C-alpha positions, 0 to 999 in steps of 0.5 A: 144124785145117782140112784135117787128118783125125782119127786112126783109133781102134785098140784100144790107142790112147791119147789125149793127157793133158790136165791142168786145175787144180782151184780154189774157183771150178771146184768151186763153180760147176759145182756150181751150174750143174748145179743141184746145191745140195749145201753140201758143193760150195759151203760148205767150212764145211759141207763139213769139218763133214761131215768132209771136208777142203774143198769137192769136184768133183760127179759132174755136173762129173766126168762133163762133164769125162770128156766134154770130155776125149774131145771135146777130143781127138777133135773136137766132131763126135763123137757121145757114145753113153754115159758110165759112171762111178765115183768113187774118191778126192774132187777138192779145191781146189788139186789138178790133174786128170790125164786120160788115155784109151785105146781098148778096143774099136772096132766099126762102129758105136762105139768104147769110150775107158776114162778116167781123171781122177786127182787127187794123192790117187788115181783120182778118176774112172774109166769108159768113154766110148763114141761112134758111129763112124757105120760108117766103119771105126774112125775115131771117126765123125770125117772132116774137121776143119773 
């Protein structure tokens, strides 16, 4: 997007939706990549023995996907200042994440984006991603994108 200016962030601004298929490879590889060796994230038999339908996405992956959603929508130059999430419905393979976001607060120092990552069973992750605005008057610390 060379030569384009990032959107101005104002309370009520909605970020474009993002969908992501949840594959067994996504669940297992991200658990291992985050050094989460709990068997419920990579061993279907163990997950089912523990009462789960299948392996499921771990919280570290859910956090990273919230961050990716915001940076993919606003640009890689965004400074993430904080992420606060709560898990809900499990995210199983063969389902799809649907991420949505809305700006709920903007100051000279930061903007807060409410993020929801839903699956067919309901909201898997809800929370906020706080980004720096760099004193730019609501542009989210976003200037020209190269």
